[in-house]
N, C-alpha and C positions, 0 to 999 in steps of 0.2 A: 257615566253612560258607557255601555259595553256593546260591542258588535262582535258577532261570531261569523267567521267565514271558513269554508272548507276548501282546501286545496290538496289534491292528490291523497285524500284520505286523512290528512292532518287537520285538526281543528285548532285554529288560532283565535285568540281573544285579543282584540284591539281595544284598548281603553283610550278614550279621548280625555285629555286633561284640560279642563277649562280653567284658564287663569283666573285667580281670585282678584277681587278688587283691591284687597290689601296688598297683594303682590305688585300690582301695577302702581299703586300709590307709593310703595317703597321704592320701586324702580324710578319713578318720577322724582322723588325726593333725592335719591342718590345722584341722578343726573343733574338736578338743579344745584346740589351742593358742589359737585365737581366743576360745573360750569362757572358758578359764582367765584369759587376760589381760584380756578385756573385763569379766568379772564381778568380777575383783579391782579393776580400775580404777573400776568403777561403785560398788562398796562403799566404796572409799577416798574417792571424791568425796563420797558421802553422809556418811561419818564426818568428813571434814575440814570440810564445811559445818556439821555439827552442833557441832563443836568451836569454830569461830570464831564462830558465832552465840551459843553459850553464853558465850563470853568477852565478846562485845560486850554481851549482856544483863547479865552480872555486873558489868562495868565501869560500865554506866549506873546500876545500882542502888547500887553501893558503889565510888565512884571511888578511895577510898584503898587499895583492895586491887588496883589495876591492876597494880602492879609484881610482886606475888606471882602473879597470874594469868598474866602474860606468860610466865614460865618454864614453868609447867605447860602452857600452850597449845603451846609449841614442842615439848615432850616428847611430848604427845599427837599433834601433827602428824607428828612423825618416826615414831612407832610405827604410826600409821595408814597413813602412806605406805609403810612397809615391807611392808604386805600386798600392794601392787601388785608389789613386787619378788619376793615369794614366789610370786605367781601367774605372773609372767614366768619365774622359775626353774623352776617346775613345768611350765609349758608348753614350755619349751625342752628339759627332760628328756624330756617326752612325745614331742616332735618328733624328737629325735636319738638317744635311748637305748632307746626301746621299739620 
């Protein structure tokens, strides 16, 4: 769509660019991907921080239980870190399959 306007003898052409549906769809997909990965990573970071701080506090209070806590710490770390990969997988599915 083109509009013509005259100002002080000059003719200007103003074109209105109508956003295409495909462009808005890609924008939504990109925002969804960024939010899914970002929020999953943020949640994992908080969870991992809580796990390690709890292990440090528990080891300080009861040093003889340190070896038992270490195995549980790594299991909790792996499960919490998996949340990030679930967010990444969901984001990639949103980006490429929807």
